[in-house]
C-alpha positions as CSV (number, residue, x, y, z in Angstrom):
1,X,-11.7,-10.2,13.6
2,X,-11.6,-9.1,17.6
3,X,-14.4,-8.6,19.7
4,X,-16.6,-5.3,18.8
5,X,-17.4,-5.3,22.8
6,X,-16.0,-2.0,24.0
7,X,-15.3,-2.5,27.9
8,X,-12.5,-2.1,29.7
9,X,-9.0,-3.0,28.8
10,X,-9.3,-6.4,30.4
11,X,-12.6,-7.2,29.1
12,X,-11.6,-6.3,25.3
13,X,-8.4,-8.3,25.9
14,X,-10.1,-11.2,27.1
15,X,-12.7,-11.0,24.5
16,X,-10.0,-11.1,21.7
17,X,-7.8,-13.8,23.4
18,X,-11.2,-15.9,23.5
19,X,-12.3,-15.5,20.0
20,X,-8.5,-15.9,18.5
21,X,-8.4,-19.4,21.1
22,X,-11.9,-20.7,19.8
23,X,-11.1,-20.0,16.5
24,X,-7.7,-21.8,16.6
25,X,-9.5,-24.5,18.6
26,X,-12.2,-24.9,15.8
27,X,-9.5,-25.0,12.8
28,X,-7.4,-27.8,14.6
29,X,-10.7,-29.7,15.0
30,X,-11.2,-29.3,11.4
31,X,-7.9,-30.5,10.3
32,X,-7.8,-33.4,12.9
33,X,-11.2,-34.5,12.4
34,X,-10.8,-35.5,8.7
35,X,-9.0,-38.3,9.1
36,X,-11.2,-39.7,11.9
37,X,-14.1,-39.3,9.6
38,X,-12.3,-41.2,7.1
39,X,-12.0,-44.3,9.5
40,X,-15.7,-43.6,10.2
41,X,-15.4,-42.3,13.7
42,X,-16.5,-39.3,15.7
43,X,-14.2,-37.4,17.9
44,X,-15.6,-39.2,20.9
45,X,-15.3,-42.7,19.4
46,X,-11.7,-42.0,18.3
47,X,-10.6,-40.6,21.9
48,X,-12.5,-43.6,23.6
49,X,-10.6,-46.2,21.1
50,X,-7.3,-44.1,21.4
51,X,-7.2,-44.2,25.1
52,X,-8.4,-48.1,25.1
53,X,-5.4,-48.6,22.9
54,X,-2.8,-46.4,24.7
55,X,-4.0,-47.2,28.6
56,X,-5.4,-50.3,28.1
57,X,-8.9,-51.6,29.4
58,X,-10.5,-49.1,31.3
59,X,-14.1,-48.7,33.3
60,X,-16.7,-45.9,31.5
61,X,-16.1,-43.5,34.5
62,X,-12.3,-43.6,33.6
63,X,-12.7,-43.3,30.1
64,X,-15.3,-40.2,30.1
65,X,-12.6,-38.4,32.2
66,X,-9.8,-39.3,30.0
67,X,-11.5,-37.9,26.8
68,X,-13.3,-35.6,28.7
69,X,-17.2,-36.3,28.1
70,X,-19.8,-36.9,30.5
71,X,-21.0,-40.1,32.1
72,X,-24.3,-40.0,29.9
73,X,-22.3,-39.0,26.7
74,X,-19.9,-41.9,27.5
75,X,-22.5,-44.9,27.5
76,X,-24.0,-44.0,24.2
77,X,-20.3,-43.6,22.6
78,X,-19.5,-47.2,23.9
79,X,-23.1,-48.8,23.2
80,X,-22.3,-47.6,19.4
81,X,-18.9,-48.8,19.1
82,X,-20.1,-52.0,21.0
83,X,-22.7,-52.2,18.4
84,X,-19.9,-52.1,15.5
85,X,-17.7,-54.6,17.4
86,X,-15.0,-52.1,17.5
87,X,-15.2,-52.7,22.1
88,X,-16.7,-55.1,24.2
89,X,-17.7,-54.6,27.7
90,X,-16.6,-57.2,30.8
91,X,-18.1,-57.0,33.9
92,X,-15.3,-57.7,36.9
93,X,-15.4,-60.8,38.9
94,X,-14.6,-59.7,41.7
95,X,-16.8,-56.5,41.8
96,X,-19.6,-57.2,39.7
97,X,-20.6,-53.7,39.8
98,X,-17.5,-52.7,37.8
99,X,-17.8,-53.0,34.2
100,X,-14.3,-52.5,31.9
101,X,-14.3,-51.4,28.5
102,X,-11.9,-53.5,26.4
103,X,-10.8,-53.2,22.5
104,X,-11.7,-56.3,20.6
105,X,-9.2,-56.9,17.6
106,X,-11.4,-55.2,15.2
107,X,-11.4,-51.8,17.4
108,X,-7.7,-52.6,17.6
109,X,-7.0,-52.7,14.1
110,X,-9.1,-49.6,13.2
111,X,-7.5,-47.2,15.6
112,X,-4.3,-48.2,14.9
113,X,-5.0,-47.3,11.5
114,X,-6.5,-43.9,12.0
115,X,-4.1,-43.2,14.5
116,X,-1.5,-42.2,12.4
117,X,-3.6,-40.0,10.1
118,X,-4.5,-37.8,13.5
119,X,-1.1,-37.5,14.0
120,X,0.1,-36.3,11.0
121,X,-2.7,-33.7,10.6
122,X,-1.5,-32.4,14.0
123,X,2.2,-32.3,13.6
124,X,0.9,-30.0,10.1
125,X,-1.1,-28.2,12.1
126,X,1.6,-27.1,14.6
127,X,4.0,-27.0,12.1
128,X,3.5,-23.1,11.6
129,X,5.1,-22.7,15.2
130,X,8.5,-23.7,16.4
131,X,9.0,-26.4,19.1
132,X,9.3,-23.9,21.5
133,X,6.3,-22.0,20.6
134,X,4.6,-25.3,20.8
135,X,6.2,-26.0,24.2
136,X,5.3,-22.6,25.4
137,X,1.5,-22.8,24.0
138,X,1.4,-26.1,26.1
139,X,2.2,-24.5,28.8
140,X,-0.3,-22.0,28.8
141,X,-2.9,-23.8,27.6
142,X,-2.4,-26.0,30.9
143,X,-2.5,-22.9,32.7
144,X,-6.0,-22.2,31.6
145,X,-7.0,-25.7,32.1
146,X,-6.1,-25.5,35.8
147,X,-7.1,-22.0,36.6
148,X,-9.7,-21.2,38.9
149,X,-12.2,-18.7,38.6
């Protein structure tokens, strides 16, 4: 169902597109979050562990940028992961102001176990699109993501 707003053609088109985009994002999130929940992780926690697995140790500011979260939210996420023994913080010797977040062995085992389930869920979600359609959607999303108003 599209918008019930009766504005200009551009307004109606934009609102309809937005509604469809939000519904699609919600559907994808629902499918991808199931294996995360099965692993006992929130989307933010999964994102942090995945970033650390694939990029190596990062400071919290870098982590926040990678998983698109605020610095304040990132502190809470890392605190919770650290409490569970999945990450550890290390103060850098060269610059004591810098604290880097590292995966623990337990955190690495958890994310290595959970990651394939999320990938499988995403492959399933996007399988309704051809490879070319997926590439086109990715390009459109990139354009929207960098668009300036």
